[in-house]
C-alpha positions, 0 to 999 in steps of 0.5 A: 773819376770820371776820367779815370781808365776801368783798370785803374780801377782794378789797381785802387779795388785791389791796394783798399783790398789789400790795406783791409786785409791788413789792418784785420792780419794786424787785428789779429795778431794784436790777439793771439799776442795777448793772448800767448802774453796771458798764457806766459803770465799764468805760468809765470805764475805756477813756476813762481809758486813752484819757486816759492814752495823751493825756496821755503825747503831750503830754509828748513833744510838750511836752520836743520844744518845750522842748529847741528853742532 
């Protein structure tokens, strides 16, 4: 440690700070990704409910058309 010149400490501190910032960005990015996936899952559930109701309506129409001679 006593053989490292003063200007090398600036580079070492920069590398450590850069690593800490990268880790913080990664953690924040994962949280945003989880939130986005939760939002997407809820919209997919709503879409699935809508498609289910459309399917039941089409089944009713098909039954009506099949009953007509």
